[in-house]
C-alpha positions in Angstrom: 9.2 -30.5 -52.3 8.5 -26.8 -53.0 6.6 -23.8 -51.8 5.6 -23.0 -48.3 6.1 -26.6 -47.0 9.7 -26.6 -47.9 10.2 -23.1 -46.6 8.7 -24.1 -43.3 10.9 -27.1 -42.9 14.0 -25.1 -43.8 13.1 -22.4 -41.2 12.7 -25.1 -38.6 16.1 -26.4 -39.4 17.6 -22.9 -39.2 16.0 -22.3 -35.8 17.5 -25.4 -34.4 21.0 -24.7 -35.8 20.9 -21.0 -34.8 19.3 -20.4 -31.4 17.7 -17.1 -30.9 20.1 -14.4 -29.7 19.9 -13.6 -26.0 22.2 -11.3 -24.0 24.7 -12.7 -21.5 24.2 -11.0 -18.2 26.3 -10.8 -15.0 24.6 -12.0 -11.8 25.9 -11.5 -8.3 25.7 -15.0 -6.7 26.3 -14.9 -3.0 29.2 -17.3 -2.8 30.9 -16.5 0.6 30.4 -18.6 3.7 31.9 -21.9 2.6 30.6 -24.7 4.8 28.1 -22.5 6.6 26.4 -21.7 3.2 26.4 -25.4 2.2 24.8 -26.3 5.6 22.2 -23.5 5.1 21.1 -24.9 1.8 21.1 -28.5 3.1 18.9 -27.4 6.0 16.7 -25.4 3.7 16.1 -28.6 1.6 14.8 -30.1 4.8 12.7 -27.1 5.5 13.7 -26.7 9.2 11.6 -24.2 11.1 14.6 -22.0 12.1 15.9 -21.7 8.5 15.1 -18.3 6.9 13.1 -18.4 3.7 11.6 -15.5 1.9 8.1 -15.9 0.4 6.3 -14.2 -2.4 2.5 -14.4 -2.3 -0.3 -13.2 -4.5 -3.4 -11.5 -3.1 -7.0 -11.8 -4.3 -9.0 -9.6 -6.7 -6.5 -9.6 -9.6 -3.7 -7.6 -7.8 -0.6 -6.9 -9.9 1.9 -6.8 -7.0 3.6 -9.5 -5.0 3.7 -9.5 -1.2 7.2 -10.3 0.1 7.5 -11.8 3.5 11.0 -12.1 5.0 10.2 -12.9 8.6 11.5 -9.4 9.6 8.7 -6.8 9.6 11.0 -4.0 8.6 12.1 -5.9 5.5 8.6 -7.0 4.4 7.5 -5.2 1.2 5.6 -5.4 -2.0 6.9 -5.4 -5.6 5.6 -5.3 -9.1 8.3 -7.7 -10.4 10.7 -10.3 -9.2 14.0 -10.7 -11.1 16.3 -13.6 -10.3 17.4 -17.1 -11.1 15.0 -20.0 -10.6 17.4 -22.4 -8.9 14.8 -25.1 -8.3 11.1 -25.9 -9.0 9.0 -28.9 -8.2 5.4 -30.0 -8.6 3.0 -29.8 -5.7 -0.6 -30.7 -5.1 -2.9 -29.1 -2.4 -6.5 -29.9 -1.5 -8.6 -27.6 0.6 -12.0 -28.6 2.1 -14.2 -25.7 1.0 -16.4 -26.3 4.1 -13.4 -25.6 6.4 -12.9 -21.9 5.5 -9.6 -20.5 6.7 -8.2 -23.9 7.7 -5.0 -25.4 6.4 -5.2 -27.9 3.4 -6.6 -31.3 4.2 -4.2 -33.1 1.9 -0.8 -32.1 0.5 1.7 -33.6 -1.9 5.1 -32.0 -1.9 6.2 -33.9 -5.0 2.9 -34.1 -7.0 3.0 -37.9 -6.7 2.0 -39.0 -3.2 -0.5 -37.0 -1.1 -0.7 -37.2 2.7 -3.8 -36.3 4.8 -3.3 -33.7 7.5 -6.2 -35.2 9.5 -5.4 -39.0 9.3 -1.8 -39.2 8.1 -3.0 -41.6 5.3 -1.1 -41.5 2.0 -2.6 -41.8 -1.4 -1.6 -41.7 -5.1 -2.2 -38.4 -6.7 -2.6 -40.0 -10.1 -5.5 -42.2 -8.9 -7.1 -39.8 -6.4 -10.6 -38.8 -7.5 -10.0 -35.2 -6.2 -7.2 -34.9 -8.8 -9.4 -35.8 -11.8 -10.9 -33.2 -14.1 -14.6 -32.6 -13.6 -16.7 -29.9 -15.3 -13.5 -28.2 -16.4 -11.8 -28.1 -13.0 -10.2 -30.2 -10.3 -10.8 -30.2 -6.5 -7.1 -30.6 -6.0 -4.9 -27.6 -6.9 -1.9 -28.6 -9.0 0.9 -26.1 -8.6 4.6 -25.5 -9.1 6.7 -24.3 -6.2 9.7 -22.3 -7.5 12.7 -21.1 -5.5 14.1 -17.8 -6.9 17.6 -16.5 -6.0 17.8 -12.8 -6.3 21.1 -11.0 -6.7 23.5 -10.8 -3.7 21.5 -12.8 -1.2 21.8 -16.5 -0.2 18.1 -16.6 0.9 15.9 -17.8 -2.0 12.4 -16.5 -2.6 9.7 -19.1 -2.5 6.9 -18.5 -5.1 4.0 -20.8 -5.8 2.8 -20.9 -9.4 -1.0 -21.5 -9.0 -3.1 -23.7 -11.4 -4.3 -20.8 -13.5 -0.6 -19.8 -14.2 0.7 -23.3 -15.1 0.1 -22.8 -18.8 2.3 -19.6 -18.6 5.0 -21.6 -16.7 5.0 -24.4 -19.2 5.1 -22.0 -22.1 8.0 -20.2 -20.5 9.9 -23.5 -20.0 9.4 -24.3 -23.7 10.5 -20.9 -24.8 13.9 -21.5 -23.3 14.5 -24.1 -26.1 14.8 -21.2 -28.6 17.8 -19.9 -26.7 19.8 -23.1 -27.0 17.8 -25.4 -24.8 18.5 -23.5 -21.6 17.2 -24.4 -18.2 15.6 -21.9 -15.8 18.7 -21.9 -13.5 20.8 -20.8 -16.5 18.9 -17.6 -17.2 17.8 -14.4 -15.4 14.0 -14.5 -15.2 11.5 -11.7 -14.6 8.2 -12.6 -12.9 5.2 -10.2 -13.1 1.5 -10.3 -12.6 -1.5 -9.5 -14.8 -5.2 -9.2 -14.0 -7.4 -11.8 -15.7 -11.1 -12.8 -15.4 -12.4 -16.3 -15.0 -15.6 -17.7 -16.6 -17.5 -16.7 -13.4 -16.4 -13.0 -14.1 -14.1 -13.0 -11.0 -10.8 -11.2 -11.3 -7.6 -13.1 -10.4 -3.9 -12.7 -10.8 -2.0 -14.6 -13.5 1.8 -14.9 -13.5 3.9 -13.9 -16.5 7.5 -15.0 -17.0 10.2 -13.4 -19.3 13.8 -14.2 -20.0 16.0 -11.2 -19.5 19.2 -13.0 -20.5 21.4 -16.0 -19.9 24.0 -16.1 -17.1 27.7 -15.9 -17.4 29.4 -19.4 -17.1 30.9 -18.5 -13.8 27.5 -17.6 -12.3 26.0 -20.9 -13.7 28.8 -22.9 -12.0 28.0 -21.2 -8.6 24.3 -21.8 -9.1 24.9 -25.5 -9.8 26.8 -25.8 -6.5 23.8 -24.3 -4.7 21.4 -26.7 -6.5 23.5 -29.7 -5.5 22.8 -28.8 -1.9 19.2 -27.7 -2.4 16.8 -30.6 -2.8 13.4 -29.5 -1.3 11.3 -32.0 -3.3 12.6 -35.1 -1.5 11.3 -34.1 1.9 8.0 -33.4 3.5 7.4 -29.7 3.9 5.9 -28.2 7.1 2.2 -27.3 7.4 2.7 -23.6 7.2 4.5 -23.9 3.8 1.2 -24.8 2.2 -0.7 -21.6 3.0 -1.8 -20.0 -0.2 -3.7 -16.9 -1.1 -7.2 -17.5 -2.5 -6.8 -14.9 -5.2 -3.7 -16.4 -6.7 -4.7 -20.0 -6.6 -7.9 -20.2 -8.6 -8.4 -23.1 -11.0 -9.8 -20.7 -13.6 
């Protein structure tokens, strides 16, 4: 075998044998607190109402800044980028009735598998639900990823919903980590930013961008894994207020 085909195959082999270079970065993982910290993450996994959780939301009209809500007015802010470690992420489906403007979602699936009606309590399979089927290039149900990002020096993770229009960017980012030695999001420092995009209806919306800044030191990865062991938000039902999303950042465009 000769020529460009052989060259391509050889290059692929080399890329697997020699992962792309990525800097090793220090990361300040909040590790004090012992049993109290473990209980905090266990309670956070159950989404108790009195457990603090920071939230990053995206406004409408193609904005390029995140709104950060901490539950403390003096600490609420906006930022152009979020840098941290994605300690956990899970699928999530949300269905809004367009006739009920301003109302909470009618149906929510915290795991992307089983949905539950807010109105009747009835459960359904997301895979077989007609609202979760593609029709005319879009779905009635919004398929999202909910990511929990730990920023340096704090035990309180930042909750960020990856809307349908940004799922391609999320999946592309996950695949890109293979080039750095098949790393996982909780093993690297990630930067999240926003860019303005325009859908086929000429409406501006915000699209997420993800970038690897570097991989974590082994000691930081070990601490992150201890946190992840306590933090399992995808196995419980989340409260109603957790499903509030901004229209601008959640378009199916």
